C-alpha positions as a Python dict, from the first residue, in 0.01 Angstrom:
ca = {
    (1, 'X'): (0, 0, 0),
    (2, 'X'): (-226, 59, 284),
    (3, 'X'): (-637, 68, 233),
    (4, 'X'): (-808, 52, 480),
    (5, 'X'): (-1190, 52, 422),
    (6, 'X'): (-1496, 84, 777),
    (7, 'X'): (-1862, 127, 817),
    (8, 'X'): (-1917, 310, 1138),
    (9, 'X'): (-2235, 591, 1133),
    (10, 'X'): (-2035, 1022, 1175),
    (11, 'X'): (-2114, 1149, 1485),
    (12, 'X'): (-2289, 1498, 1523),
    (13, 'X'): (-2066, 1814, 1572),
    (14, 'X'): (-2231, 1894, 1841),
    (15, 'X'): (-2336, 1531, 2017),
    (16, 'X'): (-1936, 1533, 2004),
    (17, 'X'): (-1874, 1839, 2105),
    (18, 'X'): (-2101, 1759, 2472),
    (19, 'X'): (-1935, 1483, 2499),
    (20, 'X'): (-1608, 1698, 2485),
    (21, 'X'): (-1772, 1997, 2710),
    (22, 'X'): (-1873, 1721, 2990),
    (23, 'X'): (-1538, 1547, 2993),
    (24, 'X'): (-1371, 1894, 2998),
    (25, 'X'): (-1547, 2049, 3275),
    (26, 'X'): (-1489, 1721, 3465),
    (27, 'X'): (-1141, 1812, 3431),
    (28, 'X'): (-1168, 2210, 3534),
    (29, 'X'): (-1366, 2047, 3844),
    (30, 'X'): (-1211, 1790, 3965),
    (31, 'X'): (-829, 1848, 3894),
    (32, 'X'): (-602, 1539, 3899),
    (33, 'X'): (-511, 1381, 4171),
    (34, 'X'): (-140, 1217, 4195),
    (35, 'X'): (-53, 822, 4364),
    (36, 'X'): (-108, 1033, 4732),
    (37, 'X'): (-407, 1181, 4668),
    (38, 'X'): (-289, 1548, 4751),
    (39, 'X'): (-433, 1796, 4491),
    (40, 'X'): (-171, 1836, 4161),
    (41, 'X'): (-141, 2251, 4086),
    (42, 'X'): (-36, 2108, 3758),
    (43, 'X'): (-309, 2039, 3548),
    (44, 'X'): (-545, 2440, 3479),
    (45, 'X'): (-916, 2420, 3549),
    (46, 'X'): (-1034, 2497, 3155),
    (47, 'X'): (-1291, 2780, 3007),
    (48, 'X'): (-1496, 2867, 2776),
    (49, 'X'): (-1539, 3171, 2615),
    (50, 'X'): (-1752, 3275, 2338),
    (51, 'X'): (-1644, 3363, 1960),
    (52, 'X'): (-1876, 3557, 1857),
    (53, 'X'): (-1728, 3698, 1436),
    (54, 'X'): (-1960, 3934, 1168),
    (55, 'X'): (-1853, 3927, 861),
    (56, 'X'): (-2019, 4208, 765),
    (57, 'X'): (-1856, 4490, 1027),
    (58, 'X'): (-1500, 4660, 1013),
    (59, 'X'): (-1322, 4628, 1263),
    (60, 'X'): (-1258, 4909, 1454),
    (61, 'X'): (-970, 4940, 1696),
    (62, 'X'): (-1169, 4779, 1958),
    (63, 'X'): (-1255, 4448, 1810),
    (64, 'X'): (-968, 4399, 1521),
    (65, 'X'): (-737, 4199, 1740),
    (66, 'X'): (-407, 4172, 1600),
    (67, 'X'): (-199, 3929, 1477),
    (68, 'X'): (78, 3959, 1734),
    (69, 'X'): (-330, 4011, 2001),
    (70, 'X'): (-290, 3608, 1899),
    (71, 'X'): (33, 3620, 2155),
    (72, 'X'): (179, 3264, 1982),
    (73, 'X'): (535, 3124, 2084),
    (74, 'X'): (864, 3234, 2015),
    (75, 'X'): (844, 2813, 1786),
    (76, 'X'): (624, 3025, 1511),
    (77, 'X'): (775, 3388, 1495),
    (78, 'X'): (1020, 3293, 1214),
    (79, 'X'): (648, 3116, 959),
    (80, 'X'): (252, 3165, 1024),
    (81, 'X'): (133, 2778, 1149),
    (82, 'X'): (-110, 2920, 824),
    (83, 'X'): (85, 2990, 618),
    (84, 'X'): (69, 2956, 225),
    (85, 'X'): (-343, 2784, 329),
    (86, 'X'): (-462, 3106, 403),
    (87, 'X'): (-462, 3421, 427),
    (88, 'X'): (-509, 3697, 721),
    (89, 'X'): (-386, 3978, 560),
    (90, 'X'): (-695, 4111, 397),
    (91, 'X'): (-975, 4386, 523),
    (92, 'X'): (-1057, 4293, 933),
    (93, 'X'): (-1400, 4229, 1028),
    (94, 'X'): (-1519, 4222, 1433),
    (95, 'X'): (-1391, 3968, 1580),
    (96, 'X'): (-1421, 3880, 2011),
    (97, 'X'): (-1393, 3682, 2299),
    (98, 'X'): (-1589, 3692, 2570),
    (99, 'X'): (-1307, 3556, 2805),
    (100, 'X'): (-975, 3792, 2827),
    (101, 'X'): (-743, 3365, 2801),
    (102, 'X'): (-865, 3305, 2438),
    (103, 'X'): (-782, 3559, 2193),
    (104, 'X'): (-950, 3613, 1813),
    (105, 'X'): (-890, 3736, 1460),
    (106, 'X'): (-992, 3775, 1186),
    (107, 'X'): (-1046, 3886, 788),
    (108, 'X'): (-1227, 3818, 516),
    (109, 'X'): (-1037, 3581, 233),
    (110, 'X'): (-1239, 3528, -137),
    (111, 'X'): (-1590, 3420, -88),
    (112, 'X'): (-1565, 3434, 296),
    (113, 'X'): (-1352, 3450, 588),
    (114, 'X'): (-1076, 3372, 874),
    (115, 'X'): (-1074, 3314, 1208),
    (116, 'X'): (-832, 3307, 1433),
    (117, 'X'): (-772, 3221, 1754),
    (118, 'X'): (-574, 3156, 2013),
    (119, 'X'): (-527, 2984, 2348),
    (120, 'X'): (-222, 3042, 2512),
    (121, 'X'): (-273, 2956, 2864),
    (122, 'X'): (-208, 2632, 3067),
    (123, 'X'): (-562, 2547, 3043),
    (124, 'X'): (-757, 2377, 2761),
    (125, 'X'): (-1037, 2622, 2598),
    (126, 'X'): (-1372, 2559, 2512),
    (127, 'X'): (-1546, 2738, 2229),
    (128, 'X'): (-1792, 2829, 2125),
    (129, 'X'): (-1817, 2992, 1676),
    (130, 'X'): (-2055, 3289, 1602),
    (131, 'X'): (-1917, 3353, 1278),
    (132, 'X'): (-2243, 3565, 1073),
    (133, 'X'): (-2225, 3591, 705),
    (134, 'X'): (-2419, 3657, 430),
    (135, 'X'): (-2659, 3336, 251),
    (136, 'X'): (-2446, 3050, 100),
    (137, 'X'): (-2350, 2793, 156),
    (138, 'X'): (-2007, 2731, 360),
    (139, 'X'): (-1717, 2447, 327),
    (140, 'X'): (-1550, 2475, 703),
    (141, 'X'): (-1275, 2336, 773),
    (142, 'X'): (-1005, 2396, 1050),
    (143, 'X'): (-563, 2418, 1117),
    (144, 'X'): (-504, 2342, 1478),
    (145, 'X'): (-149, 2445, 1568),
    (146, 'X'): (30, 2365, 1846),
    (147, 'X'): (365, 2269, 1965),
    (148, 'X'): (397, 1934, 1756),
    (149, 'X'): (309, 2064, 1451),
    (150, 'X'): (-28, 2154, 1306),
    (151, 'X'): (-349, 1926, 1124),
    (152, 'X'): (-632, 2078, 913),
    (153, 'X'): (-1003, 1919, 1014),
    (154, 'X'): (-1228, 1942, 750),
    (155, 'X'): (-1628, 1984, 944),
    (156, 'X'): (-1980, 1966, 845),
    (157, 'X'): (-2067, 2310, 565),
    (158, 'X'): (-2366, 2518, 652),
    (159, 'X'): (-2636, 2672, 466),
    (160, 'X'): (-2749, 2991, 541),
    (161, 'X'): (-3068, 3105, 326),
    (162, 'X'): (-3023, 3466, 454),
    (163, 'X'): (-2797, 3644, 632),
    (164, 'X'): (-2717, 3426, 1035),
    (165, 'X'): (-2525, 3285, 1218),
    (166, 'X'): (-2316, 2982, 1173),
    (167, 'X'): (-2284, 2775, 1518),
    (168, 'X'): (-1945, 2570, 1541),
    (169, 'X'): (-1838, 2436, 1943),
    (170, 'X'): (-1486, 2388, 1979),
    (171, 'X'): (-1185, 2285, 2190),
    (172, 'X'): (-825, 2424, 2229),
    (173, 'X'): (-612, 2183, 2413),
    (174, 'X'): (-338, 2508, 2624),
    (175, 'X'): (-72, 2684, 2411),
    (176, 'X'): (-244, 2600, 2044),
    (177, 'X'): (-458, 2784, 1807),
    (178, 'X'): (-632, 2739, 1573),
    (179, 'X'): (-797, 2905, 1220),
    (180, 'X'): (-1168, 2800, 1117),
    (181, 'X'): (-1163, 2917, 703),
    (182, 'X'): (-1569, 2968, 548),
    (183, 'X'): (-1623, 3013, 242),
    (184, 'X'): (-1926, 2944, -31),
    (185, 'X'): (-1773, 2783, -318),
    (186, 'X'): (-1997, 2829, -544),
    (187, 'X'): (-1937, 3211, -474),
    (188, 'X'): (-1566, 3159, -609),
    (189, 'X'): (-1684, 2879, -920),
    (190, 'X'): (-1911, 3167, -1029),
    (191, 'X'): (-1591, 3401, -1002),
    (192, 'X'): (-1337, 3090, -1144),
    (193, 'X'): (-1589, 3070, -1477),
    (194, 'X'): (-1639, 3445, -1501),
    (195, 'X'): (-1237, 3492, -1568),
    (196, 'X'): (-1237, 3209, -1765),
    (197, 'X'): (-1513, 3383, -1925),
    (198, 'X'): (-1326, 3662, -2052),
    (199, 'X'): (-997, 3459, -2180),
    (200, 'X'): (-1202, 3310, -2381),
    (201, 'X'): (-1275, 3547, -2515),
    (202, 'X'): (-990, 3742, -2507),
    (203, 'X'): (-848, 3519, -2763),
    (204, 'X'): (-1123, 3633, -3023),
    (205, 'X'): (-811, 3870, -3122),
    (206, 'X'): (-537, 3535, -3158),
    (207, 'X'): (-839, 3310, -3371),
    (208, 'X'): (-1210, 3424, -3381),
    (209, 'X'): (-1247, 3085, -3476),
    (210, 'X'): (-1114, 2904, -3123),
    (211, 'X'): (-1221, 3184, -2924),
    (212, 'X'): (-1601, 3132, -3054),
    (213, 'X'): (-1516, 2801, -2970),
    (214, 'X'): (-1431, 2773, -2584),
    (215, 'X'): (-1677, 3024, -2480),
    (216, 'X'): (-2025, 2837, -2683),
    (217, 'X'): (-1811, 2560, -2447),
    (218, 'X'): (-1912, 2742, -2189),
    (219, 'X'): (-2220, 2837, -2239),
    (220, 'X'): (-2448, 2604, -1977),
    (221, 'X'): (-2170, 2732, -1687),
    (222, 'X'): (-2380, 3070, -1583),
    (223, 'X'): (-2724, 2834, -1515),
    (224, 'X'): (-2633, 2606, -1420),
    (225, 'X'): (-2396, 2738, -1108),
    (226, 'X'): (-2716, 2952, -1044),
    (227, 'X'): (-2958, 2706, -1016),
    (228, 'X'): (-2655, 2518, -815),
    (229, 'X'): (-2621, 2826, -646),
    (230, 'X'): (-2981, 2854, -511),
    (231, 'X'): (-3037, 2416, -414),
    (232, 'X'): (-2746, 2484, -232),
    (233, 'X'): (-2832, 2798, -22),
    (234, 'X'): (-3214, 2606, -2),
    (235, 'X'): (-2993, 2252, 119),
    (236, 'X'): (-3120, 2083, -112),
    (237, 'X'): (-2838, 1834, -192),
    (238, 'X'): (-3004, 1522, -430),
    (239, 'X'): (-3150, 1910, -633),
    (240, 'X'): (-2794, 2065, -594),
    (241, 'X'): (-2594, 1749, -748),
    (242, 'X'): (-2735, 1709, -1093),
    (243, 'X'): (-2625, 2109, -1170),
    (244, 'X'): (-2275, 2080, -1048),
    (245, 'X'): (-2230, 1824, -1192),
    (246, 'X'): (-2415, 1839, -1510),
    (247, 'X'): (-2155, 2167, -1493),
    (248, 'X'): (-1828, 1943, -1475),
    (249, 'X'): (-1902, 1846, -1726),
    (250, 'X'): (-1877, 2139, -1935),
    (251, 'X'): (-1563, 2233, -1811),
    (252, 'X'): (-1415, 1916, -1889),
    (253, 'X'): (-1519, 2002, -2234),
    (254, 'X'): (-1410, 2327, -2190),
    (255, 'X'): (-1050, 2172, -2046),
    (256, 'X'): (-1024, 1947, -2400),
    (257, 'X'): (-1087, 2224, -2640),
    (258, 'X'): (-873, 2488, -2443),
    (259, 'X'): (-585, 2251, -2411),
    (260, 'X'): (-639, 2143, -2795),
    (261, 'X'): (-630, 2466, -2901),
    (262, 'X'): (-306, 2536, -3038),
    (263, 'X'): (-100, 2860, -2974),
    (264, 'X'): (91, 3068, -3260),
    (265, 'X'): (243, 3289, -3033),
    (266, 'X'): (375, 3361, -2654),
    (267, 'X'): (25, 3653, -2656),
    (268, 'X'): (-155, 3362, -2754),
    (269, 'X'): (-4, 3081, -2508),
    (270, 'X'): (7, 3332, -2232),
    (271, 'X'): (-376, 3385, -2255),
    (272, 'X'): (-404, 2970, -2328),
    (273, 'X'): (-239, 2918, -1969),
    (274, 'X'): (-437, 3166, -1783),
    (275, 'X'): (-725, 3035, -1924),
    (276, 'X'): (-694, 2671, -1822),
    (277, 'X'): (-578, 2827, -1429),
    (278, 'X'): (-917, 2966, -1419),
    (279, 'X'): (-1094, 2613, -1572),
    (280, 'X'): (-906, 2466, -1292),
    (281, 'X'): (-951, 2658, -1041),
    (282, 'X'): (-1330, 2656, -1181),
    (283, 'X'): (-1340, 2251, -1181),
    (284, 'X'): (-1180, 2216, -768),
    (285, 'X'): (-1466, 2484, -708),
    (286, 'X'): (-1760, 2293, -817),
    (287, 'X'): (-1570, 1938, -696),
    (288, 'X'): (-1603, 2179, -379),
    (289, 'X'): (-1951, 2247, -401),
    (290, 'X'): (-2015, 1879, -463),
    (291, 'X'): (-1864, 1736, -130),
    (292, 'X'): (-2046, 1979, 5),
    (293, 'X'): (-2407, 1887, -66),
    (294, 'X'): (-2250, 1586, -3),
    (295, 'X'): (-2172, 1582, 322),
    (296, 'X'): (-1866, 1385, 221),
    (297, 'X'): (-1572, 1496, 510),
    (298, 'X'): (-1147, 1472, 289),
    (299, 'X'): (-847, 1477, 463),
    (300, 'X'): (-545, 1412, 520),
    (301, 'X'): (-231, 1394, 824),
    (302, 'X'): (145, 1304, 781),
    (303, 'X'): (450, 1237, 986),
    (304, 'X'): (774, 1308, 883),
    (305, 'X'): (1078, 1058, 959),
    (306, 'X'): (1447, 944, 792),
    (307, 'X'): (1348, 1240, 449),
    (308, 'X'): (1044, 1066, 351),
    (309, 'X'): (707, 1224, 428),
    (310, 'X'): (431, 932, 571),
    (311, 'X'): (46, 1029, 404),
    (312, 'X'): (-266, 893, 542),
    (313, 'X'): (-600, 986, 327),
    (314, 'X'): (-910, 922, 420),
    (315, 'X'): (-1271, 999, 288),
    (316, 'X'): (-1573, 981, 509),
    (317, 'X'): (-1927, 977, 413),
    (318, 'X'): (-2172, 1187, 640),
    (319, 'X'): (-2419, 1223, 407),
    (320, 'X'): (-2629, 981, 305),
    (321, 'X'): (-2527, 993, -28),
    (322, 'X'): (-2373, 672, -182),
    (323, 'X'): (-2100, 775, -412),
    (324, 'X'): (-1908, 560, -672),
    (325, 'X'): (-1519, 545, -807),
    (326, 'X'): (-1391, 676, -503),
    (327, 'X'): (-1036, 746, -606),
    (328, 'X'): (-779, 860, -306),
    (329, 'X'): (-420, 932, -405),
    (330, 'X'): (-145, 1209, -374),
    (331, 'X'): (71, 1420, -574),
    (332, 'X'): (411, 1606, -488),
    (333, 'X'): (660, 1867, -666),
    (334, 'X'): (910, 1779, -920),
    (335, 'X'): (1170, 1590, -774),
    (336, 'X'): (914, 1384, -553),
    (337, 'X'): (855, 1052, -572),
    (338, 'X'): (484, 899, -393),
    (339, 'X'): (477, 496, -335),
    (340, 'X'): (252, 316, -422),
    (341, 'X'): (220, 557, -756),
    (342, 'X'): (-70, 452, -820),
    (343, 'X'): (-448, 650, -762),
    (344, 'X'): (-638, 382, -436),
    (345, 'X'): (-983, 275, -611),
    (346, 'X'): (-1251, 234, -366),
    (347, 'X'): (-1624, 122, -604),
    (348, 'X'): (-1850, 318, -361),
    (349, 'X'): (-1847, 464, -64),
    (350, 'X'): (-2209, 429, 157),
    (351, 'X'): (-2376, 669, 417),
    (352, 'X'): (-2221, 621, 764),
    (353, 'X'): (-1879, 466, 584),
    (354, 'X'): (-1539, 598, 543),
    (355, 'X'): (-1203, 457, 287),
    (356, 'X'): (-831, 538, 381),
    (357, 'X'): (-492, 467, 164),
    (358, 'X'): (-114, 556, 314),
    (359, 'X'): (171, 714, 50),
    (360, 'X'): (522, 761, 156),
    (361, 'X'): (655, 1059, -55),
    (362, 'X'): (1088, 1112, -37),
    (363, 'X'): (1286, 1316, -291),
    (364, 'X'): (1578, 1213, -567),
    (365, 'X'): (1673, 995, -258),
    (366, 'X'): (1626, 952, 116),
    (367, 'X'): (1639, 1250, 324),
    (368, 'X'): (1804, 1380, -50),
    (369, 'X'): (1652, 1781, -54),
    (370, 'X'): (1436, 1883, -371),
    (371, 'X'): (1476, 2162, -657),
    (372, 'X'): (1533, 2414, -385),
    (373, 'X'): (1790, 2247, -181),
    (374, 'X'): (1564, 2187, 104),
    (375, 'X'): (1405, 1840, 245),
    (376, 'X'): (1094, 1789, 85),
    (377, 'X'): (791, 1834, 352),
    (378, 'X'): (412, 1733, 411),
    (379, 'X'): (324, 2130, 273),
    (380, 'X'): (466, 2029, -88),
    (381, 'X'): (256, 1759, -124),
    (382, 'X'): (-93, 1771, -193),
    (383, 'X'): (-379, 1471, -224),
    (384, 'X'): (-635, 1474, -407),
    (385, 'X'): (-999, 1276, -373),
    (386, 'X'): (-1169, 1207, -715),
    (387, 'X'): (-1577, 1039, -741),
    (388, 'X'): (-1845, 972, -990),
    (389, 'X'): (-2162, 1098, -891),
    (390, 'X'): (-2523, 1185, -1219),
    (391, 'X'): (-2227, 977, -1388),
    (392, 'X'): (-2024, 1284, -1365),
    (393, 'X'): (-1664, 1312, -1242),
    (394, 'X'): (-1584, 1559, -927),
    (395, 'X'): (-1217, 1580, -761),
    (396, 'X'): (-1119, 1798, -515),
    (397, 'X'): (-737, 1846, -395),
    (398, 'X'): (-694, 1836, 3),
    (399, 'X'): (-475, 2005, 184),
    (400, 'X'): (-147, 1824, 425),
    (401, 'X'): (13, 2020, 703),
}
């Protein structure tokens, strides 16, 4: 296993965008010239586009933007690049581009919005995203796709203490596109808690005593979630982490109670399974809240060769607080094998520090297939990050592309 740790300060997004802007504008103004000094017509100038999205406004006929308008290449005809990561089938919201060469469509998703942007032209596009959202702390990721495949990038999260615009710079080479995903995980945690509590209460019809025990295990969550949401909106990371991680301890207790509750029949098993799923969703949402508050930027990149999928899992601490007992690992579907099977462990991750671990996943044999008859691919895998903060563990899953 390759495990790397680097000590480097995180580069602010706006500073990076400025460097990219200067470089691309220079390319756009001065086309590349071959050795004979004659101008080349093969490099198109860069375009600049402002993308405006308003979560609160339903799309009209003018601002709807269909997926066909994105003008995706034929290579994406069979499967949308973002399939399995986010859906654009929800209610369309107002989304416009001020440049005819750059196309956009946006849809509501649970606890947020997804914004698809495409640049089908030959030249690169400089983007300025203005996305109006309700108050909340938003985790922001983007899936970039093109002829060579796709990758997922995590951007710095943004807090809005009232409805307002989140602004993000972006860059798309010619013939590529991206889907930006804005999610308020504090809101997602509250929804998962309510569903878990509903299942715990419904167990009363099976065993009232066990139902009361499961409800009691969750009794602190509402107050902790409310406090965390208020502090995250105010961008008070230090104070927000305390209720987040205390709630995580409560979730772990509830998971133990749920797991140790005997099922007296199929109906009881169904309730317990559903509650277990919601508790897992609650744990992941709280973990994402912690990651956003700390300024951690996890990511996973992959490559495929000879029936094997190599996955590099990284996490960079762009915040100002140290986390302890950092672990990185990869899991696959039944019938697959991940090497090394052990987690990569780092004692701590200080501000400005990054850690990386490499893994290789295969099916039952090189070039073999999984149970469904298709070779294992990057999207069949999940990367994981866990760490300790405020004497409580946090865990999040990281999509692999």
